[in-house]
mmCIF file of the C-alpha atoms, coordinates in Angstrom:
data_MODEL
# 
_entry.id   MODEL 
# 
loop_
_atom_site.group_PDB 
_atom_site.id 
_atom_site.type_symbol 
_atom_site.label_atom_id 
_atom_site.label_alt_id 
_atom_site.label_comp_id 
_atom_site.label_asym_id 
_atom_site.label_entity_id 
_atom_site.label_seq_id 
_atom_site.pdbx_PDB_ins_code 
_atom_site.Cartn_x 
_atom_site.Cartn_y 
_atom_site.Cartn_z 
_atom_site.occupancy 
_atom_site.B_iso_or_equiv 
_atom_site.pdbx_formal_charge 
_atom_site.auth_seq_id 
_atom_site.auth_comp_id 
_atom_site.auth_asym_id 
_atom_site.auth_atom_id 
_atom_site.pdbx_PDB_model_num 
ATOM 1  C CA . MET A 1 1  ? 70.684 35.971 102.729 1.00 0.00 ? 1  MET A CA 1 
ATOM 2  C CA . PRO A 1 2  ? 71.567 39.727 102.691 1.00 0.00 ? 2  PRO A CA 1 
ATOM 3  C CA . ALA A 1 3  ? 71.491 41.315 105.829 1.00 0.00 ? 3  ALA A CA 1 
ATOM 4  C CA . ARG A 1 4  ? 68.619 44.005 106.403 1.00 0.00 ? 4  ARG A CA 1 
ATOM 5  C CA . PRO A 1 5  ? 69.308 47.553 106.712 1.00 0.00 ? 5  PRO A CA 1 
ATOM 6  C CA . THR A 1 6  ? 68.493 48.537 110.103 1.00 0.00 ? 6  THR A CA 1 
ATOM 7  C CA . ALA A 1 7  ? 67.953 52.072 109.553 1.00 0.00 ? 7  ALA A CA 1 
ATOM 8  C CA . LYS A 1 8  ? 64.562 53.707 108.453 1.00 0.00 ? 8  LYS A CA 1 
ATOM 9  C CA . SER A 1 9  ? 64.378 55.642 105.872 1.00 0.00 ? 9  SER A CA 1 
ATOM 10 C CA . SER A 1 10 ? 62.904 59.028 106.096 1.00 0.00 ? 10 SER A CA 1 
ATOM 11 C CA . GLN A 1 11 ? 59.654 58.117 104.453 1.00 0.00 ? 11 GLN A CA 1 
ATOM 12 C CA . GLU A 1 12 ? 58.926 55.929 107.566 1.00 0.00 ? 12 GLU A CA 1 
ATOM 13 C CA . ASP A 1 13 ? 59.972 58.420 110.297 1.00 0.00 ? 13 ASP A CA 1 
ATOM 14 C CA . GLY A 1 14 ? 56.670 60.060 110.669 1.00 0.00 ? 14 GLY A CA 1 
ATOM 15 C CA . PHE A 1 15 ? 54.869 62.831 109.369 1.00 0.00 ? 15 PHE A CA 1 
ATOM 16 C CA . PRO A 1 16 ? 56.640 63.947 106.371 1.00 0.00 ? 16 PRO A CA 1 
ATOM 17 C CA . LYS A 1 17 ? 57.573 67.763 106.535 1.00 0.00 ? 17 LYS A CA 1 
ATOM 18 C CA . ALA A 1 18 ? 56.694 68.708 102.937 1.00 0.00 ? 18 ALA A CA 1 
ATOM 19 C CA . LEU A 1 19 ? 53.185 67.369 103.479 1.00 0.00 ? 19 LEU A CA 1 
ATOM 20 C CA . GLY A 1 20 ? 52.442 69.317 106.530 1.00 0.00 ? 20 GLY A CA 1 
ATOM 21 C CA . VAL A 1 21 ? 53.725 72.617 104.940 1.00 0.00 ? 21 VAL A CA 1 
ATOM 22 C CA . ARG A 1 22 ? 51.468 71.907 102.290 1.00 0.00 ? 22 ARG A CA 1 
ATOM 23 C CA . LEU A 1 23 ? 48.639 71.335 104.540 1.00 0.00 ? 23 LEU A CA 1 
ATOM 24 C CA . PHE A 1 24 ? 49.025 74.134 105.977 1.00 0.00 ? 24 PHE A CA 1 
ATOM 25 C CA . VAL A 1 25 ? 49.352 75.940 103.105 1.00 0.00 ? 25 VAL A CA 1 
ATOM 26 C CA . TYR A 1 26 ? 45.979 74.474 101.552 1.00 0.00 ? 26 TYR A CA 1 
ATOM 27 C CA . LEU A 1 27 ? 44.221 74.848 105.090 1.00 0.00 ? 27 LEU A CA 1 
ATOM 28 C CA . ALA A 1 28 ? 45.153 78.780 105.255 1.00 0.00 ? 28 ALA A CA 1 
ATOM 29 C CA . GLY A 1 29 ? 44.514 79.420 101.415 1.00 0.00 ? 29 GLY A CA 1 
ATOM 30 C CA . GLY A 1 30 ? 41.086 77.929 101.862 1.00 0.00 ? 30 GLY A CA 1 
ATOM 31 C CA . HIS A 1 31 ? 40.246 79.817 104.973 1.00 0.00 ? 31 HIS A CA 1 
ATOM 32 C CA . LEU A 1 32 ? 41.558 83.051 103.328 1.00 0.00 ? 32 LEU A CA 1 
ATOM 33 C CA . LEU A 1 33 ? 39.058 82.455 100.314 1.00 0.00 ? 33 LEU A CA 1 
ATOM 34 C CA . GLY A 1 34 ? 36.444 81.511 102.720 1.00 0.00 ? 34 GLY A CA 1 
ATOM 35 C CA . ALA A 1 35 ? 36.800 84.745 104.334 1.00 0.00 ? 35 ALA A CA 1 
ATOM 36 C CA . PHE A 1 36 ? 37.251 86.989 101.007 1.00 0.00 ? 36 PHE A CA 1 
ATOM 37 C CA . LEU A 1 37 ? 33.780 84.903 99.705  1.00 0.00 ? 37 LEU A CA 1 
ATOM 38 C CA . TRP A 1 38 ? 31.848 85.920 103.313 1.00 0.00 ? 38 TRP A CA 1 
ATOM 39 C CA . LEU A 1 39 ? 32.942 89.428 102.967 1.00 0.00 ? 39 LEU A CA 1 
ATOM 40 C CA . LEU A 1 40 ? 31.868 89.742 99.338  1.00 0.00 ? 40 LEU A CA 1 
ATOM 41 C CA . PHE A 1 41 ? 28.492 88.560 100.378 1.00 0.00 ? 41 PHE A CA 1 
ATOM 42 C CA . GLU A 1 42 ? 28.347 90.624 103.363 1.00 0.00 ? 42 GLU A CA 1 
ATOM 43 C CA . LEU A 1 43 ? 29.286 93.758 101.401 1.00 0.00 ? 43 LEU A CA 1 
ATOM 44 C CA . GLY A 1 44 ? 26.892 92.852 98.724  1.00 0.00 ? 44 GLY A CA 1 
ATOM 45 C CA . GLY A 1 45 ? 23.843 92.208 101.044 1.00 0.00 ? 45 GLY A CA 1 
ATOM 46 C CA . SER A 1 46 ? 24.085 95.607 102.783 1.00 0.00 ? 46 SER A CA 1 
ATOM 47 C CA . GLY A 1 47 ? 23.736 97.397 99.762  1.00 0.00 ? 47 GLY A CA 1 
# 
């Protein structure tokens, strides 16, 4: 019977770094898009 490796792979170490970076970029981009749309409605409604 072959021995099983005891070291965990990088995917099992918890939250992957690339996924965290992608999540941050999507959240920041979504908030910037929302702020831009809010600004458009604020400026359009005042005129």
